[in-house]
C-alpha positions as CSV (number, residue, x, y, z in Angstrom):
1,M,11.6,2.4,-21.3
2,Q,8.9,0.8,-19.0
3,L,5.9,2.6,-16.5
4,R,6.7,0.9,-13.4
5,H,5.3,2.9,-11.3
6,I,2.0,5.3,-10.4
7,L,2.2,7.8,-7.4
8,I,-0.7,9.2,-5.5
9,K,-1.5,11.0,-2.3
10,V,-3.4,9.2,0.5
11,D,-4.4,11.3,3.5
12,D,-3.4,8.4,5.8
13,Q,-1.3,5.3,4.6
14,D,-2.3,2.5,6.7
15,K,-5.5,3.6,5.8
16,A,-5.3,3.3,1.8
17,L,-3.3,0.2,2.4
18,A,-6.9,-1.2,4.5
19,F,-8.5,0.1,1.7
20,Y,-6.9,-1.1,-1.6
21,T,-6.5,-4.6,-0.2
22,S,-8.9,-5.1,2.0
23,V,-11.8,-3.5,-0.1
24,V,-10.2,-2.7,-3.6
25,G,-8.8,-6.7,-3.4
26,F,-4.5,-5.4,-4.5
27,V,-2.1,-7.1,-2.6
28,K,0.5,-4.8,-0.6
29,K,4.5,-5.3,-2.7
30,H,6.7,-2.6,-1.1
31,D,6.1,-2.1,2.8
32,H,9.7,0.2,4.0
33,D,10.2,2.2,7.1
34,S,13.1,4.3,7.2
35,G,13.0,6.7,9.1
36,P,10.2,9.7,7.9
37,I,10.1,8.1,4.9
38,R,8.0,4.9,3.6
39,W,7.2,3.6,0.5
40,L,4.7,2.0,0.5
41,T,3.3,0.1,-2.6
42,V,0.0,-2.3,-4.3
43,V,-0.3,-4.5,-6.9
44,A,-3.1,-5.7,-8.4
45,P,-3.4,-10.3,-8.0
46,D,-1.9,-10.8,-11.5
47,D,-0.1,-7.7,-12.4
48,A,3.8,-7.2,-10.2
49,G,4.4,-5.1,-13.4
50,T,3.1,-1.3,-12.2
51,E,2.9,-0.4,-8.6
52,L,-0.1,2.1,-6.9
53,V,2.7,3.7,-4.5
54,L,0.7,4.9,-1.4
55,E,2.5,8.0,-0.5
56,P,1.7,10.6,2.6
57,N,-0.1,13.5,2.0
58,S,2.4,15.6,4.6
59,A,3.3,18.5,2.2
60,P,0.9,21.6,2.2
61,P,1.2,21.8,-1.1
62,A,0.3,18.9,-2.2
63,R,-2.9,18.3,0.1
64,A,-4.4,22.0,-1.9
65,A,-3.8,20.5,-4.8
66,Q,-4.9,17.0,-4.1
67,Q,-8.1,18.2,-2.5
68,A,-8.4,21.3,-5.5
69,L,-8.9,18.1,-8.0
70,Y,-11.2,16.0,-5.3
71,D,-13.6,18.8,-4.7
72,A,-13.2,18.9,-9.1
73,R,-14.0,14.7,-9.7
74,F,-11.3,14.8,-11.2
75,P,-9.6,10.9,-10.7
76,A,-6.2,10.5,-9.7
77,A,-5.8,7.2,-11.1
78,L,-7.6,4.2,-13.8
79,I,-7.6,1.2,-12.8
80,T,-8.5,-1.5,-15.5
81,V,-11.6,-3.9,-15.7
82,G,-12.9,-7.2,-17.0
83,D,-16.1,-6.9,-16.6
84,I,-17.1,-3.2,-14.7
85,H,-20.9,-4.6,-14.1
86,A,-19.8,-7.5,-11.6
87,E,-16.2,-5.4,-10.0
88,F,-18.8,-2.7,-9.9
89,D,-21.0,-4.9,-7.9
90,R,-18.6,-6.6,-6.3
91,L,-16.8,-3.1,-4.7
92,T,-20.7,-1.8,-3.9
93,G,-21.0,-4.1,-1.5
94,R,-18.1,-4.0,0.4
95,G,-18.7,-0.4,0.9
96,V,-17.1,1.5,-2.1
97,K,-18.6,5.1,-2.2
98,F,-19.2,5.8,-5.9
99,L,-20.1,8.8,-8.0
100,G,-22.8,6.8,-10.1
101,P,-23.5,3.9,-11.8
102,P,-20.7,2.2,-14.3
103,E,-21.7,4.4,-18.3
104,R,-20.9,4.0,-21.3
105,T,-18.8,6.8,-23.3
106,G,-16.8,6.8,-26.4
107,P,-14.3,3.4,-25.8
108,V,-15.1,2.7,-22.8
109,T,-17.4,2.5,-20.1
110,S,-16.8,4.1,-16.4
111,A,-17.5,4.5,-12.6
112,F,-16.0,7.1,-10.2
113,F,-15.2,5.8,-6.5
114,D,-14.1,7.7,-3.8
115,D,-10.5,6.0,-2.2
116,T,-11.4,7.2,1.4
117,C,-8.1,8.7,1.4
118,G,-9.2,12.0,-0.2
119,N,-9.0,10.6,-4.1
120,F,-11.7,9.6,-6.8
121,I,-10.8,6.2,-8.8
122,V,-12.0,5.5,-12.3
123,M,-12.2,1.9,-12.6
124,A,-12.9,1.2,-16.6
125,E,-13.7,-0.9,-18.4
126,P,-12.5,-1.1,-22.5
127,S,-14.7,-2.2,-25.6
128,A,-14.1,-5.1,-27.1
């Protein structure tokens, strides 16, 4: 078994693609448009295995669930980094809005950011 795809709902696939590639630094892996469905994924430049699926948030129950999670500040995904302070500075410099600076919580240091597409994402650096 493998964990190959992580799905997040986004309010606009093109906006999400621009954010995750131009701002975060991921690369587009798949972009297949077959009429009503567009399969759009991004990956970290050094990880071709796990794909982040940018799924349109078109169904009312999905929009309501996404909004409830956003309002409660529950993350949609977790991104692991090697140097959270450097990534925090880099992303802040690119206009990413964080809820606060990186904080140590148990075995990780983490920071939450808004992906501009209806989600909070956790960026985390595990302790050595």
